[in-house]
N, C-alpha and C positions, 0 to 999 in steps of 0.2 A: 496586377493580377496579383490573386494571393498565393500562387504557385510560381511565381516568378523569382528567378536566382538572382544573386546580387549584380552579377554581369549584366542582365537584362536591366536590371532598376538604374545601375550608374549609365548605362547608354542610353534610357529613356531621361535621365537627369542631364545629360550633357547635351541631348537633341533639343530639349527645354531653353539651356542656357546659349546652345548656339542660335535659337529661333528669336530670343529675347535681344542678343545682340545686334539684330537686324531692324528692331524697332527702335524708332526716335521716340523717346521718353520724355515725359516733362523735366525741364531744370530741377534737380536735386534728388532726382528718382534713379536709383541703379539696380540693378539686377545681378547679385554676386553670389558665388558659393559660399555659404557661411562657413558651413561644415561637412566633409565627406566621412561618413561614420564606413564607407566601403574600404577603406584604407585599414580601419582598426580591424574589420573581419577579416581581411588580407592578411594582415599580421599576425593575427590570433589564429587562424587555420593553420598557417605554415608552421606557427610556434609547436601547434599541436602534433603536426606531423611529425616535424623535429625530434619533439619528446617520445613518441611513437618508434622513430627509426633509432634513436641514443638507447632506448629501452630495448628493443630487438637486438641491436650489437652488442651491448653489455651481456644480454642473456646468452648470445653466439660465444661470446668470450669466455663466459664463463663454464659452458658445457663443453667447449674445446680444451678446457684444461683437466677435465673429468672421464670425456666420452672420445673414443676413435672420430676423427675428422668427418667421416662417413656419418655416422651416428648423429655426432653433433649438428652437421649441417641440415640433414633430415627432420630432426627434431625441430631445428629452428625454423625452417621452412613451412613448417606447419602452423606457425601464426602468421604470416600472410595468407595462406591459405584458407583459414579459419576468418581471417580479416573480409577477403573478398566473398566468401560463402556468406557471411553475415551480412555483408553491404549489400548483396544480392537481395535479401529479404526486407530491407528497408522500406521498400515501396509497399508491399503488402501489409507490412506494420503503420504504414504512414509515418514513416521516419523521412528525414532528409539529411546529406551531408553537411554540418554545421557544428558551430564549436562545442556545443553540446555533446554529439554524439561523437565528435572526435577525442574529446575528454575521455568517454566512456570507453573508448577503443583502447586508449593507453593506461587506464584502470584495467583493463582486461587483459594486457598484455601479458602481465607474469602467471596470471590465474590460467590463462588458456595454455599453455605450456606444460603446465602440472601433469595431466593426464599424459601426453605424449611423453612425459621424462618417465613416469614410472611404468609406463609400456615399454619404453626403451631402455629404461635399466633392467626390468624384468628379463626383456630378450637379451640383454648384455650380460645378464648372469647365466643364462643358458648357454650362451656361446662360450662364455669361459669356463664353464663346467663339462663343455664337449660336444654339446647338442646343438651342432651349428645347422646351416641350411633352413628349409622349409619347416622343418620338424621343430627346430627351436625357437623359430620366430613364433610359431602356433601354440607351442607351450609356453612361451613367456609371456604372451598375448592373452591365451586362456588363463594363465594363473593369476590375472589381475583384473578379469573382466568385471566381475562383480562388486569389487569394492571402488573402483574407478566410476562405473556407470553411476554406481549409487551417490559416490563422492560429488560428479557432478552435479547430478540432479539435486542432491540438496544444497549445493552452491546456487543453481537455478531459483531453487525455492527463498533461498536466504535474500537474494537479490531482488525477487519479486516484490518483496514489502515495500520497497522504495518506491514502487507505481502507485502506491495509495496514499501516500502521505499528501496531507492537505494543504493549502495555503502557498503563497509563493516561495516558503522555503521549499517545500514541497515539489512545488513546478520545476525549480532548478534540477532536480536529479531525475525526473519523470521520466525521461528517455534512457538513462541507464539501464535499467533492467531488461529493457527490449533489446538493448544491443547486447547486454551481456548473455543472456539466453540464447539470442541467434548465434552469437558467435559460439559459444559453449558447445549448441548442439552441432554446429559443423565440425567443430575441433574433435569432438567426441567421435564423429563418422572419420574424420581423418586419421585418429590416433589407432583405430582398430581394423580398418580397411585398405587405407592407403602405407602408412607407415609400416607394418610388419613385411608389406611386399617389397620395399625398398630396404629393409634392413634384412631381410632373408637372404639375399645374393650378394655377391662381391667380397671382395677381399679388403682388408683394411687401408684405410687412405692415408693413417698418418705415416711420417718417416720423420728419421732423425733431423732433427733435435726434435722435434714436437712429439714424436712418439715415445723420448725420453723423458721430457717434461711431463708429458701424461701419465708414464708409470711411475715417476718421482711423485706424482701429486696422488695416483690413487695407493699407492703404499703410506703415503702421510695420513691419509683419509682413513684406511685399514688400520692403522696404529693409532691414530685418533680415536676411532670407534672399540679397538680392543682394550687397548692400555688407559684410556681416559673414561668415554661414556660408558662402555659396559662394565667396567670396575665400579664407577661412581654407582651406576644402578643398582649394581647388585649389593653395594654398600648400603644403598637408600633402601632395598627391598628386606634388609635383615630388620630395620625397625621402620615399617610401613605408618604405622600410625606418627611418628615422628615426621615422618616426608610429608604425610597428608597434613599435618598441623602447619609445617612450614609454608606450605601453598597455600593454605587458608589464610596465614599472616599474610601473605603478599595482595591477597586479596582485599584483607582488612586494612593495609595500608593505603590500596588505590582509594577505598571508599574514604579514609580518613582524609586524604588529599583533596578530594571532592567536599567533602562536608564542612571541613575548616577553610575552604576559598583558597587554600595555597593552588589549587587548580581552579580557577574560577569556571562558571558555566554562563555563556551568551548565548541564549536560542540563536541570533541571527550575529556573526561578528562582522560587520562590513570590511572591504578590502582595506588596506592601509594606503592605498595610493589610487585614486581613478582620475578620469580626464574631465569631469563636469562638477561644478557644484552649482546649487542653485538656491536663492531664497522667496519663499511662498509668503506674500503679504495679505491680511484680510482686515478690513476695517469694518465698521458697523455697517449694515444693510442700509443703503440710501446715501452713502458717503459720496458727494461730487467727485468726479472725476479729477479735478485740479487738486483736490486734497491729496488724493492717491498717488496723483503723479508728483508731488512736491515729496511724498515720502520714498518714492523709488528713486528720486534724484540724489536722496540722502543715500540711500543704498549704494547707487552706482557711484558717488564720490567716494565712499567708505573703500569699494572696489579698486578705484584709481589711486587709491592713498595705500591699500595694499600692495596693490601692482610695485608702485615706486618704491616702498619700502622692502620690499622683498628682494632677494638676490636674482639677478637675472632678468628675465621677461617672462614671469610664471601665465600670464594671462593673455591667453590669444586672440580671445573675442568675447563681447559682452551682449547678451539679446536682452531684451526688455520687452514685456508684454503689461500695459497698464489697461486693467477693465478684464483682465483675466487670468485664472488660474491655472496654467499647465502643469498637469501632475508629471513628476518626474519620470522620465523615460524607464520601463521596466525592460531592461536589455537583456531580453531572453528570448530563445527561441519560439515560444509561444504568442509574444508581444506584439499582437496585430493592430493595437490602437493606442491613443493616448488617450486618458479621460481629460477633460477638461471643463472648468465652469467658466463662465463671460457675466461679469456685473461691473459696475463703476466703482465697488469697492475692494476689487481683487487685483493683485498685480503680481508678476512673476520675473525674477531678476536671475538669468544663466549665464555661468560664465565656463567657456571652454579652456583649458587648460594647454599649455604647450608640453611637448615632449622632452625629456631630457635630450642635450645638456642645457634646454632654453631656461629649465627652472629646476633650483635645486632644493626646495622644499616640496614636502609630501601635501597631498590635497588636506589632508586633516591639520596639517599645519595652518596651510593659507586659510581655510576654514576659519581656524580660531583667530587668525590674524582680523580676518574680515568681519567676523562676528564682532570683537571688541571695537572695531573701529565704526560699525553702523550705532551703535549705543542704542540709546530708548528714541521708538519712532512713536511720537505723540499722538495718541487717538488710535494705534492699533490694538487689536483684538488680538491678533493672533501673529507671529512672525516666525515661520518654519524653516530652518537651514539644514538644507539634505545635502549631505557629501557622499552620498552613495546613490549610483544608477541603478541598484537593483531591487531595492526593498524600501520601501517609506511608511511603513506601520509604527507609529510610535512605540517607544518600548515599554512603555507605563500607560495604562489604561484602565478606567475604573467606572460601571455606568451605578449611578446610585437612583434610586428608588422611593417615591413616599406619595401617600394621597394626597397631600397637601402642597401646593405648589410654593407658599412662600416658605412653608418648613424645609424644602427640597431646596430653593434658593439660598437660604443661610447655609445650611449644609454643603452646598457646593460652592460657595464662597469660602467655608472655611478649610475644605479640602482642597481648593486652590492655591489658596495662601500656603498652607503646609507646605505641599509641594514645592510653590515656588521658592521657599526657603530652604529646600534641600542643596545639597553640595553634590556638584554634578548635575543637578537636574536644570533643564532649561526649554522654553518653548511650550509654556503649560497652557493648552485652551480648554475651552467649555463650550459645550452646546447651548448654554444658556445665555446665547449671544443677543443681544438687541436688535430687534428688527427695525423696519424703515419708520419715519416720521407717520405719524398720525392724527388727524384732527376730531376729535368727541363734540358732537354738535347736538346741544341740548336746547329746544325752543322755549324762550322765557315766556314770563306772563303775559306781555304785550302780542307775542307770536301768537301764543294760544288764545288771545282774544280776538284777535282778527282770523283766526281759522287755520293758521299753518301748523303743519305736523314734522315733526323730525325726519319722517321718509320723504315726504315731497321736497323738502329743504335739500336733504342730501343727495337726492337724484338729480337735482338741476345743478349742483356743484359737481357732481360725478361728471355730468354731460359735458361741463364746461372746460373744468381745469384737466379732467382724464380724456376726455372727448367721445365723440359716437361716430359709430362706423358708418360710412355711407355709401360705400362701394367696393366691391371687392373684384381684382382683376387676376382671372389665371394666365400666368405665364411660363410655360413648361409644367413644370414638377411643383412651381413654387406659385403662391396665393399673395398676392400683393394688396394688402388693405389701405383704405383712402379713408383718413381720421382726420374730423374737425374739431378743433379745440383751440383755445387761447394760445396766442405766441409765449414763447418759455419766458421771455423776460418779464410777463403779467402773471406767471403762476409759480414763483419761487420763493414768496415768503408769507408770513402771516397775515401780515397788512392785507396783501392780495387778496385773501380770502374774506376779511374783515370788509374791506371795501365793495365786494361784490352786491350787487343789487338783486334781491329776490321778488320775484312777481307775486303780487297780490292776488289773493281768492277773487275768481270772477266777480262775484256780488258786490265786492268792494272796489274792484277797478274797475268797473263800468260805472258811468251815471245814472244810466237809464233805470227807470224802475225805482230808483232812490231819489233822482234829481238832486235839489239842491240840499235836500237833507241829509243824503247820503255825502256829499261832498263836504259839507259842514262836520258831520259825523269824523270823516276822515282828516278833516284839517283839525279838528280836535284834539284828537289822538297824536298827530305827529307833529302839527303847527304847519306854519306857512313855510314849504320847501322844496326846491326842486324836484321836480317828479314826481308830485302826488297830484293827483285827478284836479283839475279846475272846475269852479262855478261858472254856472251860466253858459255862455255861447261854448265854450273849451268843454264844456261836460262829455262824458262819454268817449274821449280820446284815448289810445292806449296808453298805460301808465308803466313807464320803465321798472317801477318798483321801489322797495326800500332797502338799506344798506341791512347789509345781515348782521352787523354788530347792535344794532336797535333790536331786532326781533329772536337773538338767539345767543346763547353762550357758548363761546368755542374754545374747548380745552387742546393745548398740543399734547402728546403723549408719544412713547415710544414703546412698542409691545416686543415680543421675542421674535427672531428671526425665523424660528420653529419650535413648534410645541411636539415633543415627543412623549409617546408613552410606552410603554412595555408591561404586559400582562394588567392591561387597564390601569395602571398607575402613571403618574408623571415620573419622567425621568430626565435625568442629565448625564451625557458621556464627557467626562474628563480625562484629557490624556496629555502626556508631556513625553519629551525626548529626554534621553540621558547620555551623557558622555562616558561612553565604556571604557575611555582610559581612566576615568576617576574612579568609577566603580561599575557593578553591575545592574541591570536592572532588578534582579532577585535580591538584592542589597536592600533597593528602594521598597520594593515589594514587602520584604520584611519589616522594615520599619513602619510603613504604613499599617500592616496588620496587627504589629506588635504595639503600637504608639496610638495612631490617629484614628483609626478606625474603632477601636473598643470605646474611646472617647466620642465619637461621633453617634456611635450606637445607642451611648447611653444618655447624652445629650438630646438627641430626637427619636424618642421612641417609635416606633414604625418604618425607621428607615433600613432600606435593605442594599446590599451590593453585589456586583457580579463583575468579573473579570473583563477586559477590553483589550486591543491592541496587540501587543506582544503577548502578554500574560495570557491573553484569552486564546491566541494561537499556539503557545506552549503547552498550554493544559489539554488543547484538544489533540495535538500534535501526538503527545504521549498517551493520551487514551487511545488513539488508535494505533499507536505503535505498540502499546501494550496487548492490544487484543489481536494484531497482526502476527507479533512473536507467537504469542500461544497456539494460533492457528499454525503458524510454519513450525514450530517446535512439535507440535503433534504430528504432523505429515512428514518429517526428518525423524521423530522416532520410528514411525512406521516403517519407512524404506529401510532403517538401519537394523531392526528388530526382523525384516524377511531378509535380508543379507545376511545378517550374522545368525539367524535362527534362535534367538535368545530373546527375552523379555528384559534383561537384567543387565547385559552388556552394551544396549542402547543409551542406558543412564550414565555409564561411563563415557560413552561419546561425549554426549550432551553435557556434563560434567566440566569437561574441559572447556567449554565454549566461555564462560565466564572469565577465565585468564586472559583471554583475547582482550576484553572490554578493561580487564586491568593493566594490561600492558599497554594498551591506546592511552589510559590516565597517566602512565607513568612518560610516555613516550611525549604527551603534550607539554607535562612537567619539562622534561629535558631540552626540549626544543623552544621552550617558551610561549607557547601558544593555549590559547582559551579554548576549554570545551565549548562547543556548539552544538545545533542538531545536525549538522553535517558530519560532525564526529561520532554522533549515536548512531547515524546511519552506515557509516562506516564500519563502526564495531558490528551491526547485526550483518553487514555484509560480509566481513571476513570472517565471522563465524560458521558460514558454510564452508570456508576453505580450511579450516583447523578442522571441522568434524572430518574433511577429506583426508587429512593426513593422520587424525588417530584410527579412521576407518581403516586406513590400508593398513596399521599399526596392529590393531584388534582381530583383522582377518587373517593375518599371520600368525597369531599367537592362537587364536582358534583352530587353525590346521593343524600347529604342533601339538597342542593340548589333546586334539582328537585323535591324533596318531598315536600319541604317548597310552590314551587310553586311560589316564590316572590325573588325579587332582595336580593342578599347574604348581610347580615349585619354583623357587628363585631361578634356577638354570632355565626352565622353560620359558618365563616371562624375558630374560636376559637375552636368551636365543632370539626370540621374537623382534626384539628392540633391535639385536645386532642385523636381523636380515633386512630390515625396514630401514634403518638408520639412513644409508647413503640416499634412498629415495625420499624420506623426510627433509633431509639435508638441502639436498638439491631442490625441490620444489619450492624451500623456503628462501632459499638464497636469489633463487630466479626470481620469485614473484617480488622481493624487497629491491632486486636490481634493476627491475623493471619500473616500478613505480617512484625510486628516489628520483629520477630526473626531473620529474613532475613537482616536488617540493621545493627543488633549487631553482628551476628553469621556467616557474610558472608566470602567467601573466595577471594582470589586474582583472581579469575577468574570473580565471580561475582561481584567485586568492581565497575567495570565501571558501573554495572547496579542498584547498589544501590540509584543513583540520580531517577531511574526509580520507585525506591518503595517508596521513598521518596515523589515524586509527588503524589503516589497514596493514602499514609498515610496521610499526610497533606493535600493535595486536597481535600480528602473526610472529615477530620475531621472539617476543615475551613468551606467548603461548605455546609455542613449539619447544622452547627451552623448557618451560616447566612442565610440559605434558610428557615429557622423556623421562621424568622422573615421579609425576603426579599420578599418568594412568597407571603405569605399572604398580605403583603404590596400592593404587583404589582396587587394582584386579588382584591384588594377594589378599586385601582385606576381605575383599569382596567372596574370593572362594573361600575365606575360613569360614565367614559367617554361614556361606549356604552349605558346608562341611558339618558345622554345630547344629544348624537349624534344618537342614534339609538336603538330600541329594542333589548333586548337581546334574544337569542332564545331559545325558550321553550325548555324544555326537561323533560322527564319522565323516571324513571328508570325502567330497564327491569322486567318483572313480577318476573323472578325466583330471582331477586337480594334481599338478606335478607336486611333488613332496620336495623337489629342492628349489622350490621357485621362491 
């Protein structure tokens, strides 16, 4: 059943194995469990749970250094409460508890505590200023309700973009936004309804020596804020344009890192290690089963040689499918089936790898060894090596189109030859694959003279060699056909066809009506030979016919396996795999567009091309992403404008988001990772968190400025930073702390998503470090421009907004 869990599937499989063990099977046939994927799922699930638990523990450990034990405990308990509330919403949202949704919970661990920290810190400030009890809790929560709610909603909007990403890359993260939105909604409710009630009553829980440590940490943070951060910000505000220029220079460095490929971009960066390798073979259509089987033996022999040459015992089991191409398993929550084709010219070899310490080499290294030992497979049209269990879309793909089939074929050959000669490119395939052998029959002059036609001859040959349906039987849901045709050994070669006897037209095959003259005419045409109509007494008897070779010309040809058209023009799809350890698909694409394609377009007028494979997916992904980011940006701008009651201040908030992307690029450089589509997704997602932090700062700045009733000066901007420094620092550190375990303790399943986590961690760290200087500087410049070119709108704080918040 589609809704069956892992436990039910395992139980059903074990029941089948138990039943099979009781059956007496023929000699040489055994039923064994070749692979148990449930173990991987179990390990994967518990690893995700462990990462989440470790993240929560680290968050609590940090909070307990700053807040009273009671505050830290209730703030941290908000995480599992939000998780439980979010999980209760899984069923209405159509989600299940699986590796992907658990990973989403890990990602949101640090974010979900942000609103609780801001609310708790605001209440703590009220208590420290003497406003204790229920009044202090209400005042503290009310002081930040606007920016916190707006910030959480903007984070939801930013994550919601991931729900609309196309292709398998988007499919991997499709569950993340639903989990994030559900959990953040519950956390928002918990932060303003449950948390203030717990923090309003009771005495401090911390006792020496913990209380002494907390007091020391708070003093150190205050000194860091007043003696270092505020002074540095005040100095930066004396030359705001210089501060802005330095911040823009940081963005420029990030762009330079990507444009010069110091930080490479790969749409999908496969995990460094997987537990399964596969080789997919394709020969010309119609290739006998025995030929395909010999090639498979060569591939299996290379696997055995690799197993012996590698250290330890890397290969656990090898499965062979001759006569079928089983597409690589898409190991995701939405994989409901495996695509497959079955024909004698196709084959698949799958190797399941042992876990450490049985093997010491990575799956990528083993695949290189295996591929080098396979060598050339005689007659193979394509050999695809797959070292990833998630995405099998070729990295490079182009569709060439032309009105003339011959011109298109020549251009396709040139394209394929160029790709095959590129470094790091392998497994080049083309859709101009030859099809089955076919025989073109043309009746010669002799056949025409006796009244034969090509259609009649072809129909007779088809009935005898291809067969005639004589009966159809229904067996359950299946229809069984009974076909009458020649035995297989009599329809293998061209000679079998040429020796076939073709019945003569009725007026020649029968002696009646023509008598001896008809028989004499026949004999004059063919001479005395067996099977010809006899004269005299034997006239009129049935005639077996004449050999096909006497009355027709038979030519063996081989057409295309498929004729493809695009917009009415003949087309050919050319694809290739790229070893991303050597170069990126984008570099291959740059070589093609800069060198080969201009030459082909000049040499073959009328030729056109477009992207396919990962190049097409990359183009489509970023087109969709650009549209969604624009829409989300407008929504976020509107939400911030409503909260800040200003049209210009939201621009300051949004201006801080690019620094998250720049920080993500630097983080990938420092940790040695390539940028990928998941990296970009992480940049978009963490943008909502950055907006939240800036919004908290600007909300406090707006309150201070409105209370002053005059243009903000350096002291006002610095005061706003001083008031919100601890909240920004706490939310940043807790988010980073919660996400770090995923980077260093992830599994092969989560490995492709590590760039997403790096983008979130590095983007938040660098963005918040920069925004403490960039945002105040931009505010100062904006104030000056508005004073010069127009009056700044007068604002007054809400009557219920505490001035000391």
